[in-house]
C-alpha positions, 0 to 999 in steps of 0.5 A: 732935674727930670720931670716927675709925675705928681703923687696924689694923696687920696682924699678917701683911701681905697682897698687894693685887690690884694686887700691892702689899703691904698692911701696914695697913687703915684701918677704915671705919664701917658705914652703915645702907643698905650694911649692910642690902644686904650682909646681904641678899646674904649670906643667913642664914649668920653667917660669910657675913654677917661676911665681907660686912660685913668687905668694907665695913669694910675696903674689901678685895676678897674675894681680899684678905680671904681672905689675912688670917691668922685673928688679923687677921680676928678683929680686924676681925670684932670691929670689925664686931660692935661697929659692928653692935651698939653705939650711937654713944654707945659710940664717942663715949665717952659714959658717962652715960645720955641723957634723952629730951629731949637730942639724939642725938649722931651718930657722923659728920655726916649731910647731909640736906635741904641741912644737915649735922647732928651731932645729932638732936632726937627727938620722941615719936611721936603715937598716930596715927603709931604706928597708921600704923606698925603697918599697914606690912608689915615690921619694917624698914619700921615701924622706918624709918617711925617713925625718920623720923617721930621724927627729922624725917628723910626715909626716904632720909636714913636710908640715910646714918646709920652703923649705931651712929647707927641703933642709938642712935636705935632704943634711944631710939625704943624707949623712946618706944614702950614706956615709960610716962610715969613712965619719962620723968619719973623719967629727968629728975628724977635 
């Protein structure tokens, strides 16, 4: 069964912009591009960042979010924090450490190049690719380039990854970029 975001039953119902009563909020996954845009809008203030991400995660308007009682907002903020920092394996309940040659299981399917992908097979980058990566101007550009290179995705496809899928990919690719060959030999011989 595919992963589903949780349903949050509000401790204190709020009034929708339409005048209806909202008693529960179906939380939504955060997507890489939408999160990046929301964080850019929010600036450097952490509270503003969480508020922007809470709008994405709930689908509520600013006026509706402002009505939330603090315990409901804290619950949503915890969900946003986990969505923003945890890899897909956390949400999928995978307890074992995956090895470099195992596909990355995606939290939600990804439509790319006319296919629906539920996993990505990663390829270790060649030195040539890391040289190109290092010439790019920003950390985001470098991360997007090497992620597309290792996953076989196009850079625009990365926008449709959930944030936990992006995080999972970054952890695996970080190993490719920073670990010696012995790390991978040891990981496969366990």
